[in-house]
C-alpha positions in Angstrom: -10.8 16.7 9.8 -12.6 14.4 12.2 -10.8 11.7 13.9 -11.8 8.1 13.3 -11.4 4.7 14.9 -8.2 4.3 12.8 -6.7 7.4 14.5 -7.5 6.0 17.9 -6.3 2.5 17.2 -2.9 3.6 15.9 -2.4 6.8 17.9 -2.0 9.0 14.7 -3.6 12.4 13.9 -4.9 11.7 10.5 -6.2 8.4 9.1 -3.8 8.3 6.2 -1.6 5.2 5.9 1.4 4.8 3.6 1.4 1.5 1.9 4.0 -1.1 2.7 5.4 -1.3 -0.9 8.0 -4.0 -1.5 11.6 -2.7 -2.0 10.7 0.9 -1.7 8.8 1.4 1.6 11.9 2.7 3.4 12.6 4.1 6.8 13.0 7.7 5.6 9.6 7.6 3.8 7.8 6.0 6.7 9.3 8.6 9.2 8.3 11.5 7.0 4.6 10.3 6.7 4.4 9.6 10.5 6.0 13.0 11.3 3.2 14.6 9.2 0.5 12.9 11.3 -0.2 9.8 9.2 1.1 6.3 9.6 4.4 5.4 7.7 5.0 1.7 6.9 8.2 -0.1 6.5 8.7 -3.1 4.2 11.3 -5.7 5.4 13.0 -5.7 2.1 13.2 -2.0 1.6 16.3 -1.0 -0.2 18.1 -4.3 0.2 19.8 -6.5 -2.4 18.6 -10.0 -3.2 21.6 -11.5 -1.4 21.1 -9.4 1.8 19.8 -10.7 5.1 16.0 -9.9 5.4 15.8 -10.0 9.1 18.8 -7.8 9.6 17.6 -5.3 7.0 14.2 -5.0 8.7 15.9 -4.3 12.0 18.1 -1.7 10.4 15.1 0.0 8.7 13.2 0.1 12.0 16.1 1.7 13.9 16.6 4.2 11.2 13.0 5.2 11.3 13.2 5.5 15.1 16.1 7.9 14.7 14.0 10.2 12.4 10.6 10.4 14.2 9.1 9.9 17.6 5.7 9.2 16.1 4.1 5.8 15.6 5.1 3.9 12.4 4.4 0.2 11.3 5.7 -2.7 9.4 4.1 -4.6 6.5 4.4 -8.4 6.7 3.6 -10.8 3.8 2.1 -13.8 5.6 3.5 -16.3 3.1 7.1 -14.9 3.0 9.7 -17.4 4.2 11.1 -16.5 7.6 8.1 -14.5 8.8 8.4 -16.0 12.3 11.9 -14.2 12.5 10.5 -11.0 11.2 7.7 -11.1 13.7 10.3 -11.6 16.4 12.2 -8.4 15.2 8.9 -6.5 15.2 8.1 -7.5 18.8 11.7 -6.9 20.0 11.8 -3.4 18.5 8.6 -2.4 20.0 6.5 -1.9 16.8 3.0 -1.0 17.7 1.2 -1.5 14.2 1.6 -4.3 11.7 -0.2 -4.6 8.3 -0.4 -8.1 6.9 -1.2 -9.4 3.4 -1.1 -12.3 1.0 -2.1 -15.2 3.3 -4.3 -16.4 6.1 -4.3 -13.8 8.9 -5.3 -16.4 11.5 -1.8 -17.9 11.3 0.1 -15.0 13.0 -2.4 -12.5 14.3 -2.6 -14.2 17.8 1.1 -13.9 18.3 1.0 -10.3 17.2 -1.9 -9.4 19.3 -0.3 -11.2 22.4 2.5 -8.7 22.0 0.1 -5.8 22.1 0.4 -5.0 18.4 -2.5 -3.5 16.4 -3.0 -5.6 13.3 -4.6 -4.5 9.9 -5.0 -7.1 7.3 -5.4 -6.4 3.5 -8.4 -7.9 1.8 -9.8 -8.0 -1.7 -13.3 -9.4 -1.1 -16.1 -9.6 1.6 -15.2 -13.3 2.3 -11.6 -12.3 3.1 -12.7 -9.4 5.3 -15.1 -11.6 7.3 -12.3 -14.2 7.7 -9.9 -11.5 8.9 -12.4 -10.3 11.4 -12.8 -13.8 12.7 -9.1 -14.1 13.1 -9.0 -11.2 15.5 -7.5 -8.3 13.4 -8.2 -4.8 14.5 -9.0 -3.4 11.1 -9.0 -4.4 7.4 -7.7 -2.6 4.5 -10.1 -3.1 1.6 -7.9 -2.8 -1.6 -9.6 -2.4 -4.9 -8.4 -3.6 -8.2 -7.0 -0.1 -9.2 -4.1 -0.6 -6.8 -0.6 -1.1 -8.0 1.3 -4.4 -7.3 -0.5 -7.6 -6.5 -4.3 -7.6 -6.6 -7.3 -9.9 -5.8 -8.4 -12.5 -8.3 -12.0 -11.2 -8.2 -10.9 -7.9 -9.6 -13.3 -5.8 -7.5 -12.8 -2.0 -7.9 -12.6 0.1 -4.8 -16.0 1.8 -5.3 -17.6 -1.7 -5.2 -15.6 -3.4 -2.7 -15.3 -0.9 0.2 -19.0 -0.3 1.0 -19.7 -4.0 0.9 -16.9 -4.7 3.3 -18.0 -1.9 5.6 -21.5 -3.6 5.7 -20.0 -7.0 6.4 -17.7 -6.3 9.3 -17.9 -4.4 12.6 -14.2 -3.5 12.7 -12.8 -0.3 11.0 -12.3 -0.4 7.2 -9.4 1.4 5.5 -9.9 2.0 1.7 -7.0 1.5 -0.7 -6.6 1.4 -4.5 -7.1 4.4 -6.7 -6.7 7.1 -4.0 -4.1 9.9 -4.4 -5.6 13.1 -3.0 -8.3 14.8 -0.9 -11.0 13.9 -3.4 -10.3 10.2 -3.1 -10.0 10.6 0.6 -13.4 12.2 1.0 -14.8 9.6 -1.5 -13.5 6.8 0.8 -15.1 8.3 3.9 -18.4 8.5 2.0 -18.2 4.8 1.2 -17.9 4.2 5.0 -14.2 3.8 5.3 -12.4 5.3 8.3 -9.1 5.9 6.6 -7.2 5.5 3.4 -4.0 3.6 2.4 -2.0 5.0 -0.5 0.9 3.5 -2.2 1.6 5.1 -5.7 1.1 8.7 -4.4 3.9 8.1 -1.9 6.3 6.6 -4.4 6.3 10.0 -6.1 7.8 11.8 -3.1 11.4 12.9 -2.3 11.7 10.6 0.6 10.9 7.4 -1.1 13.9 5.4 -2.2 12.4 4.4 -5.5 14.6 5.4 -8.5 14.1 8.8 -10.0 13.1 7.3 -13.4 10.3 5.3 -11.7 9.0 8.4 -10.0 9.2 10.4 -13.3 7.3 7.5 -15.0 4.4 7.8 -12.5 4.3 11.5 -13.0 4.3 11.1 -16.8 1.7 8.3 -16.8 -1.8 8.9 -18.3 -5.1 7.3 -17.4 -4.2 4.3 -19.5 -0.6 4.1 -18.4 -0.9 0.9 -16.4 -1.8 -2.7 -17.2 -2.7 -5.9 -15.3 -0.8 -9.1 -16.1 -0.1 -12.6 -14.5 -3.8 -13.4 -13.8 -3.0 -17.1 -13.7 -0.4 -16.5 -11.1 -1.4 -13.3 -9.3 -3.0 -10.3 -11.0 -0.4 -7.5 -10.8 -0.7 -4.0 -12.0 2.2 -2.0 -13.1 3.3 0.8 -15.6 3.2 -0.4 -19.1 6.6 -1.4 -20.6 8.4 -4.1 -22.5 8.6 -6.5 -19.6 4.9 -6.5 -18.9 4.2 -6.8 -22.6 6.2 -10.1 -22.5 4.2 -11.2 -19.5 1.0 -10.4 -21.3 2.1 -12.4 -24.3 2.9 -15.4 -22.1 -0.6 -15.0 -20.7 -2.2 -15.0 -24.2 -0.1 -18.1 -25.1 -1.6 -20.0 -22.1 1.5 -20.1 -19.9 0.9 -22.0 -16.5 1.3 -20.3 -13.1 4.7 -22.1 -12.8 5.9 -20.8 -16.2 4.9 -17.3 -15.3 6.6 -17.5 -11.9 9.8 -18.8 -13.6 9.8 -15.9 -16.0 8.8 -13.1 -13.6 10.8 -14.1 -10.5 11.7 -11.5 -8.0 14.5 -9.5 -9.6 12.5 -7.6 -12.2 10.5 -5.7 -9.5 13.7 -4.7 -7.7 15.6 -3.6 -10.8 12.6 -1.6 -12.0 11.8 0.2 -8.8 15.2 0.6 -7.2 17.5 0.6 -10.3 15.2 2.5 -12.7 15.3 -0.2 -15.4 12.1 1.1 -17.1 11.7 -1.5 -19.8 13.3 -4.5 -18.2 11.8 -4.1 -14.8 8.4 -4.6 -13.2 7.1 -1.2 -12.0 4.3 -1.7 -9.5 2.0 1.2 -10.0 -1.7 2.0 -9.4 -4.1 3.1 -12.0 -4.4 6.6 -10.2 -0.9 7.5 -11.5 -2.6 9.7 -14.1 -3.7 12.0 -11.3 -0.2 12.5 -10.0 1.6 15.4 -11.8 4.5 16.2 -9.5 7.0 14.9 -7.0 6.6 16.4 -3.6 7.5 15.6 0.0 5.7 12.9 1.8 4.7 15.4 4.4 3.1 17.6 1.7 1.1 14.7 0.5 -0.4 14.2 4.0 -1.0 17.9 4.4 -2.6 18.3 1.0 -5.2 15.7 2.1 -5.8 17.3 5.4 -6.1 20.8 3.9 -8.1 19.7 1.0 -10.6 17.8 3.0 -12.8 20.8 4.0 -12.5 22.2 0.5 -13.8 19.0 -1.0 -16.6 18.6 1.5 -17.7 22.2 1.0 -17.7 21.8 -2.8 -20.4 19.0 -2.4 -22.9 21.6 -1.5 -22.2 23.8 -4.7 -23.7 23.4 -8.0 -22.2 20.8 -10.3 -20.9 23.5 -12.6 -18.5 24.7 -9.9 -15.2 22.9 -10.2 -13.4 21.7 -7.1 -10.1 23.7 -6.9 
């Protein structure tokens, strides 16, 4: 597998990034991904209870990851989250080298991160956002298509459409995200011009991820139509179909305002779904690619399967269409 600018930027062996999934991007998962040659990412609220201190939790997660791997790993920061200045302080104090940012204007905090020598990747869902991120000084962008789990862009651009347009629009490296779970998706992303991939849902269904076993099993059991998008007036969000999302969809149909949707959804449902396994009452962030995932494996095996499958997939492209990729 060839090295890309993403590898060079972050000092990693393979351009495979684990998404910074809220509540469940824990230290053990990040360390396992990084130890396998990819880049693990920690979420500040991984594992924590609603009443816990976010800053202290992030510091604890970082130190746990450091005890488990000597490889680079990063932290995901939501730009609009209250207390982000303190979180950035922890990232700098703990010597984190890579930060992914999302959900907000990257120009606000990128200068401080860059001054501290941190590599910054910003998540975008449109060409306009990608160009703005490049102007703000980020090192790379993560172009995430509408197939992705969790919060998505309002323009609903799928990965196949979004990534090549972003690649054409910016000079910095582009990472593809949304709808990628194996070597086939990895090679497809490279064909679109991306220099790496970010995966979330595939890494949820791993042994190291702190997500509840029922959530992992739900991903494995999901079919091609197992997810749905709700909350378009507030923020389009993709998750596993269940009673909770059906209620959100009904509010959507009734014309609920963004404020009414926020009051109903809140923050607790995503936590109880993903960490406590409340499969009908909770919000289960999950990408449309879940139907491809058919087993729970180690995070290292996910990375290795992409690396080992890369050559096989590339070789298969020269075969006749009747020959199935193994």
